[in-house]
TORKOL-4160 file (C-alpha; in steps of 0.2 Angstrom, whole numbers, padded with zeros to 4 digits, m for minus):
80
<pt num="1" X="0505" Y="0533" Z="0452"/>
<pt num="2" X="0489" Y="0522" Z="0452"/>
<pt num="3" X="0498" Y="0508" Z="0461"/>
<pt num="4" X="0504" Y="0520" Z="0475"/>
<pt num="5" X="0486" Y="0527" Z="0478"/>
<pt num="6" X="0480" Y="0509" Z="0478"/>
<pt num="7" X="0493" Y="0504" Z="0491"/>
<pt num="8" X="0488" Y="0519" Z="0502"/>
<pt num="9" X="0470" Y="0514" Z="0501"/>
<pt num="10" X="0473" Y="0496" Z="0505"/>
<pt num="11" X="0484" Y="0500" Z="0519"/>
<pt num="12" X="0471" Y="0511" Z="0527"/>
<pt num="13" X="0458" Y="0498" Z="0524"/>
<pt num="14" X="0469" Y="0485" Z="0533"/>
<pt num="15" X="0474" Y="0497" Z="0547"/>
<pt num="16" X="0456" Y="0502" Z="0550"/>
<pt num="17" X="0450" Y="0484" Z="0548"/>
<pt num="18" X="0437" Y="0488" Z="0535"/>
<pt num="19" X="0429" Y="0475" Z="0524"/>
<pt num="20" X="0437" Y="0459" Z="0517"/>
<pt num="21" X="0454" Y="0468" Z="0517"/>
<pt num="22" X="0455" Y="0466" Z="0536"/>
<pt num="23" X="0457" Y="0447" Z="0533"/>
<pt num="24" X="0471" Y="0449" Z="0520"/>
<pt num="25" X="0489" Y="0446" Z="0524"/>
<pt num="26" X="0500" Y="0462" Z="0526"/>
<pt num="27" X="0511" Y="0455" Z="0511"/>
<pt num="28" X="0496" Y="0457" Z="0499"/>
<pt num="29" X="0491" Y="0474" Z="0506"/>
<pt num="30" X="0509" Y="0481" Z="0505"/>
<pt num="31" X="0513" Y="0473" Z="0488"/>
<pt num="32" X="0507" Y="0488" Z="0478"/>
<pt num="33" X="0521" Y="0498" Z="0486"/>
<pt num="34" X="0534" Y="0486" Z="0480"/>
<pt num="35" X="0527" Y="0486" Z="0462"/>
<pt num="36" X="0527" Y="0505" Z="0463"/>
<pt num="37" X="0546" Y="0505" Z="0468"/>
<pt num="38" X="0549" Y="0493" Z="0454"/>
<pt num="39" X="0540" Y="0504" Z="0441"/>
<pt num="40" X="0549" Y="0519" Z="0446"/>
<pt num="41" X="0566" Y="0510" Z="0446"/>
<pt num="42" X="0563" Y="0504" Z="0429"/>
<pt num="43" X="0556" Y="0520" Z="0422"/>
<pt num="44" X="0571" Y="0530" Z="0428"/>
<pt num="45" X="0584" Y="0517" Z="0423"/>
<pt num="46" X="0577" Y="0516" Z="0405"/>
<pt num="47" X="0575" Y="0534" Z="0403"/>
<pt num="48" X="0556" Y="0533" Z="0401"/>
<pt num="49" X="0553" Y="0547" Z="0414"/>
<pt num="50" X="0566" Y="0559" Z="0405"/>
<pt num="51" X="0559" Y="0555" Z="0388"/>
<pt num="52" X="0541" Y="0559" Z="0394"/>
<pt num="53" X="0547" Y="0575" Z="0402"/>
<pt num="54" X="0555" Y="0581" Z="0385"/>
<pt num="55" X="0540" Y="0576" Z="0375"/>
<pt num="56" X="0529" Y="0587" Z="0386"/>
<pt num="57" X="0542" Y="0602" Z="0385"/>
<pt num="58" X="0542" Y="0600" Z="0366"/>
<pt num="59" X="0523" Y="0600" Z="0365"/>
<pt num="60" X="0522" Y="0616" Z="0375"/>
<pt num="61" X="0535" Y="0624" Z="0365"/>
<pt num="62" X="0526" Y="0619" Z="0349"/>
<pt num="63" X="0509" Y="0625" Z="0356"/>
<pt num="64" X="0517" Y="0642" Z="0360"/>
<pt num="65" X="0524" Y="0644" Z="0343"/>
<pt num="66" X="0508" Y="0639" Z="0335"/>
<pt num="67" X="0499" Y="0652" Z="0346"/>
<pt num="68" X="0510" Y="0666" Z="0341"/>
<pt num="69" X="0509" Y="0662" Z="0323"/>
<pt num="70" X="0490" Y="0662" Z="0324"/>
<pt num="71" X="0490" Y="0679" Z="0332"/>
<pt num="72" X="0501" Y="0686" Z="0318"/>
<pt num="73" X="0489" Y="0679" Z="0305"/>
<pt num="74" X="0500" Y="0665" Z="0299"/>
<pt num="75" X="0494" Y="0647" Z="0298"/>
<pt num="76" X="0505" Y="0634" Z="0308"/>
<pt num="77" X="0513" Y="0620" Z="0299"/>
<pt num="78" X="0505" Y="0603" Z="0299"/>
<pt num="79" X="0516" Y="0590" Z="0308"/>
<pt num="80" X="0525" Y="0578" Z="0295"/>
């Protein structure tokens, strides 16, 4: 996501001809977009994105269970 934001900022600076970015080649300015596409392709093909989403769901589930246990006066278990 950071590379996408960087690409947008560099493209705006190049288009508006601001600072030293105005003298750069368009290939250098647009390279963060290519890197972003490579990252997203790799993350999706290896399952990284799905794994992170599942970890987030499991953490929410555990937090909800712990909250309910605390409200009933029980102590949540420590992770092993």
